C-alpha positions in Angstrom: 184.4 65.8 124.7 187.9 67.2 123.9 190.1 65.8 121.2 193.8 66.4 120.4 193.8 68.2 117.1 197.3 67.6 115.9 198.5 64.1 115.3 202.0 65.4 114.7 202.1 67.0 118.1 200.9 63.8 119.8 203.5 61.7 118.0 206.3 64.1 119.0 205.1 64.1 122.6 204.8 60.4 122.9 208.2 59.9 121.4 209.7 60.9 124.7 207.9 58.2 126.6 210.5 55.4 126.7 213.2 57.9 127.7 211.0 59.6 130.3 210.1 56.4 132.0 213.4 54.6 131.4 214.2 54.5 135.1 211.7 51.6 135.5 210.5 48.9 133.3 206.8 49.2 132.2 204.6 47.0 134.4 202.7 44.4 132.3 198.9 44.3 132.1 197.1 41.3 130.7 193.9 41.2 128.7 191.1 40.8 131.3 193.1 42.4 134.1 192.3 45.5 136.2 195.3 47.6 137.4 195.1 50.0 140.3 197.5 53.0 140.4 198.0 56.6 141.3 199.5 59.6 139.7 201.7 61.7 141.9 204.3 64.5 141.8 207.2 62.1 141.0 205.6 60.9 137.8 206.7 62.3 134.4 204.4 64.6 132.4 203.9 65.4 128.8 204.0 69.0 127.6 200.4 70.4 127.5 198.9 67.6 129.5 199.4 65.9 132.9 201.4 63.1 134.6 201.3 59.6 133.3 202.2 56.0 133.9 202.9 53.4 131.2 201.8 49.8 131.0 202.9 47.1 128.5 200.7 44.4 127.0 200.9 41.8 124.3 198.3 41.5 121.5 197.7 39.3 118.4 197.3 40.8 114.9 193.6 41.6 114.4 192.8 41.3 118.1 190.0 43.8 119.1 190.6 45.3 122.6 189.1 48.0 124.7 190.9 49.8 127.5 189.1 51.9 130.1 190.7 54.3 132.7 188.6 55.7 135.6 189.4 58.2 138.3 187.3 60.1 140.8 190.2 62.6 141.3 191.0 63.8 137.8 190.0 63.9 134.2 191.5 60.8 132.7 193.3 60.6 129.3 194.2 57.2 127.7 196.5 56.4 124.8 197.4 53.1 123.1 200.7 53.1 121.2 203.5 50.9 120.0 207.2 51.4 119.4 208.4 50.8 115.8 212.1 51.2 115.0 212.5 53.3 118.1 209.7 55.7 117.4 206.5 55.7 119.5 203.5 55.5 117.2 200.1 56.4 118.9 197.3 54.1 117.6 194.3 55.5 119.5 193.6 58.1 122.3 190.6 59.3 124.2 189.4 61.8 126.9 185.8 61.2 127.9 184.3 58.2 126.1 184.3 56.2 129.4 181.5 58.3 130.8 181.9 61.6 132.7 185.6 62.4 132.7 186.7 58.7 132.4 188.5 57.5 129.2 187.9 54.5 126.9 189.8 53.4 123.8 188.8 50.7 121.4 191.4 49.5 118.9 192.4 46.6 116.7 196.0 45.4 117.0 197.7 45.9 113.6 200.4 43.2 114.2 201.3 40.6 116.8 203.6 42.2 119.4 204.0 44.4 122.4 202.0 47.6 122.9 202.0 50.5 125.4 199.0 51.7 127.4 199.6 55.3 128.7 197.4 56.2 131.7 197.4 60.0 132.1 195.8 63.0 133.6 194.4 65.4 131.0 195.5 68.5 133.0 198.9 69.3 134.5 197.3 69.5 138.0 195.7 66.0 137.8 196.8 63.6 140.5 195.3 60.8 142.5 194.2 57.1 142.3 192.8 55.5 139.2 192.0 52.1 137.7 192.9 50.8 134.2 191.0 47.8 132.7 192.1 46.0 129.5 189.4 43.7 127.9 188.6 41.9 124.7 186.2 44.0 122.6 183.3 41.6 121.9 182.2 41.2 118.3 178.7 42.5 117.8 176.0 39.8 117.7 173.0 41.9 116.6 174.6 43.9 113.8 172.7 42.5 110.8 170.6 45.0 108.8 166.8 44.7 109.2 164.2 45.6 106.6 161.9 48.6 107.1 159.1 49.6 104.7 157.8 53.1 103.9 154.7 53.7 106.0 155.9 51.4 108.8 156.8 52.0 112.5 159.1 49.6 114.1 160.5 49.0 117.6 164.2 48.5 118.2 166.7 48.6 121.0 170.3 49.7 121.3 172.3 47.1 123.3 175.9 46.3 124.1 175.7 43.5 121.5 175.1 46.0 118.6 177.7 47.3 116.2 179.8 50.2 117.5 181.0 53.4 115.9 184.7 53.5 116.6 184.9 57.3 116.5 182.6 57.9 119.4 182.0 54.5 121.0 178.2 54.6 120.3 176.0 51.6 119.5 173.9 51.6 116.4 171.3 49.5 114.5 171.1 49.4 110.7 167.8 49.4 108.8 167.3 49.2 105.0 164.4 50.3 102.9 163.6 50.5 99.2 162.3 53.6 97.5 161.6 55.3 94.2 163.3 58.3 92.7 161.6 61.5 93.8 159.8 60.0 96.9 159.8 62.5 99.7 160.2 60.8 103.1 160.3 61.7 106.7 162.2 59.4 109.1 161.6 59.8 112.9 163.5 58.1 115.8 162.1 58.4 119.3 163.4 57.2 122.7 162.7 57.8 126.3 166.0 56.1 127.3 168.6 58.1 125.4 169.4 61.1 123.1 168.8 59.7 119.6 170.9 60.3 116.5 169.7 59.5 113.0 171.6 59.1 109.8 170.2 58.4 106.3 172.2 57.4 103.3 173.5 54.5 101.2 176.2 51.9 101.2 179.2 52.3 98.9 180.9 49.0 99.1 181.5 48.4 102.7 181.3 52.1 103.7 178.1 53.9 104.8 177.8 57.3 103.1 175.4 59.5 105.1 173.4 62.1 103.0 171.3 63.4 105.8 171.5 63.3 109.6 169.9 64.8 112.7 170.2 65.0 116.5 167.3 66.9 118.0 165.1 67.8 115.0 162.1 66.0 116.6 160.6 66.7 120.0 163.0 66.9 122.9 166.0 64.7 122.1 164.3 62.8 119.3 165.6 62.9 115.8 163.9 63.6 112.4 165.2 63.8 108.9 163.4 64.8 105.7 164.8 63.5 102.4 163.9 63.3 98.7 165.2 60.1 97.2 167.6 61.0 94.3 167.1 57.6 92.5 165.3 54.3 92.8 167.1 51.7 95.0 168.0 50.6 98.5 168.7 53.1 101.3 170.2 52.7 104.8 169.0 54.2 108.1 171.4 54.2 111.0 169.7 54.4 114.4 172.3 55.7 116.8 172.7 57.8 120.0 174.5 60.8 121.2 177.0 59.8 123.9 179.0 56.6 124.1 177.5 53.5 125.7 173.9 54.6 125.6 171.4 51.8 125.4 167.6 51.3 125.5 164.5 50.9 123.4 163.4 53.2 120.6 160.9 53.5 117.8 161.6 54.2 114.1 159.0 55.5 111.6 159.2 56.2 107.9 156.4 58.1 106.3 155.9 59.5 102.8 155.5 63.3 102.6 153.1 64.9 100.1 154.7 66.8 97.3 155.1 70.5 98.0 152.6 72.9 96.5 153.6 75.8 94.3 155.0 78.8 96.0 152.2 81.0 97.4 152.0 84.7 96.4 154.3 86.8 98.5 152.8 88.3 101.7 153.0 92.1 102.1 155.5 93.7 104.4 156.1 97.5 104.6 159.3 99.5 105.0 159.3 100.9 108.5 156.2 99.1 109.5 155.7 96.8 112.4 157.5 93.5 112.8 155.5 90.6 111.2 155.4 87.0 112.2 155.5 83.9 110.1 156.2 80.1 110.4 158.1 77.6 108.3 155.9 74.5 108.0 156.0 71.1 106.4 153.4 72.3 103.8 155.7 75.1 102.6 157.6 74.9 99.3 161.2 73.6 99.6 164.5 74.4 98.1 167.0 71.8 96.7 168.4 71.2 100.3 164.9 70.4 101.7 164.7 73.7 103.5 161.3 75.4 103.6 160.7 79.1 102.7 158.2 81.9 102.6 158.0 84.9 100.3 157.4 88.5 101.5 157.3 91.6 99.3 157.6 95.4 99.5 157.9 98.3 97.1 161.1 100.3 97.2 162.9 103.1 95.4 166.5 103.3 94.1 168.8 104.5 96.8 166.7 103.4 99.8 169.0 102.2 102.5 167.4 99.3 104.3 168.0 96.7 107.0 166.0 93.5 106.8 166.1 91.3 109.9 164.8 87.8 110.4 164.9 86.2 113.9 163.8 82.9 115.3 164.2 81.0 118.6 163.3 77.7 116.8 165.8 77.3 113.9 168.9 78.8 112.3 167.5 81.5 109.9 168.6 82.2 106.4 167.5 85.4 104.7 167.7 86.4 101.0 166.5 89.5 99.1 165.8 89.5 95.4 163.1 89.9 92.8 160.6 87.5 91.2 160.1 87.2 87.4 158.1 84.5 85.8 158.2 82.5 89.1 162.0 82.6 89.2 163.7 84.2 92.3 166.8 86.2 91.4 168.9 86.8 94.6 170.5 90.2 95.2 171.8 89.7 98.8 171.6 87.1 101.5 172.8 86.4 105.1 173.0 83.4 107.5 174.3 84.6 110.8 174.4 88.4 111.6 177.6 88.9 113.7 176.8 88.9 117.4 173.1 88.2 116.8 173.4 84.4 117.1 171.8 82.4 114.3 169.5 85.3 113.3 170.0 87.0 109.9 170.3 90.6 108.8 170.7 92.1 105.3 171.8 95.7 105.0 171.3 97.0 101.4 170.9 100.1 99.3 168.2 99.3 96.7 169.6 99.6 93.1 166.3 100.4 91.3 162.7 101.3 91.9 160.5 98.3 92.0 159.0 95.4 93.9 161.4 93.4 96.0 160.9 89.9 97.5 162.3 88.6 100.8 162.8 84.8 100.9 162.5 83.8 104.6 164.3 80.5 104.8 166.2 78.2 107.2 169.9 77.3 107.1 169.2 73.5 107.4 166.9 71.3 105.5 163.7 70.3 107.3 163.8 73.0 110.0 160.4 74.3 111.0 159.0 76.9 113.5 158.0 80.5 114.0 160.0 83.5 113.0 159.8 87.3 113.0 160.6 89.7 110.1 161.1 93.4 109.9 162.2 95.9 107.2 163.5 99.3 108.5 165.3 102.3 107.0 168.9 102.9 107.9 169.5 106.4 109.3 172.1 108.5 107.5 175.1 109.1 109.7 
């Protein structure tokens, strides 16, 4: 999906619409009507995008509408705007929410009056036939929150009667659960019908505030989040999808995780020795962000120039070097992504003192698990 980044640029571009299309009055489109049209070389174009046609429609204050533009010949782009004191004010725009390269815009009319629907090609080369449909956006009929208990697995279904996230046109269900401060939970959402997306958080007035979310942390396109409840109270799970308009059945499960054990003694790794393998697992100790970690240790001398590399095909690695004293890890150096090495981590360091050093093999995101490889090698003097 491609979004226009600068609202100011869009306003300036749309400001020329009435003048550019002044030769002809804008044809009217009614709610519930489908219009057929075609973009051709004689149509005006906006800088940075393609040719367009403009339609006019009337709406009541608070009226919820959805406009869809489809074409088999070009990538559609759709804008809803209104003219206020001679200035064209864009209210909503979209590229690909209609599926494929089709466009769909949902909006609520801020005032009773006349509005503009701009049917456009995304690229300057786009031409050919298209259709534009303007419909009432139906109010959700299955948007009430449902209760879910810790230890329970429930079945649900995303449907076109559910609540909709305006920013990406996806349906979602809301589930609520009660928990105690310090409880460690795992929430899993699975579906064979769509790519799931899971959010966990709390309501702040009428607004949902997500504290943890996940797309594909489970198997395949399933979702999984691990959280530690900061306080006793009611929490909200939003069962959602990736991709606008996805529907179908799913399951949602909440289980309580056992408290983490104490950090195990560091495993040995040698300077210049063979690469070692490890794995981050649900039984490992966690940091404050719910990320798991392992400790590895080696003995070094002041002035040793070393490269420590951590690689994984299963998660985004995070590597830290430090020392342990009384169970407290004091970090000396760390790295997330090592330049051109993707999401792998590399720390280059000259050791400041003789002694035992500890590597904390970690993940960038909380809850990530999987196998990794670790190596400590000497850097060759140039």
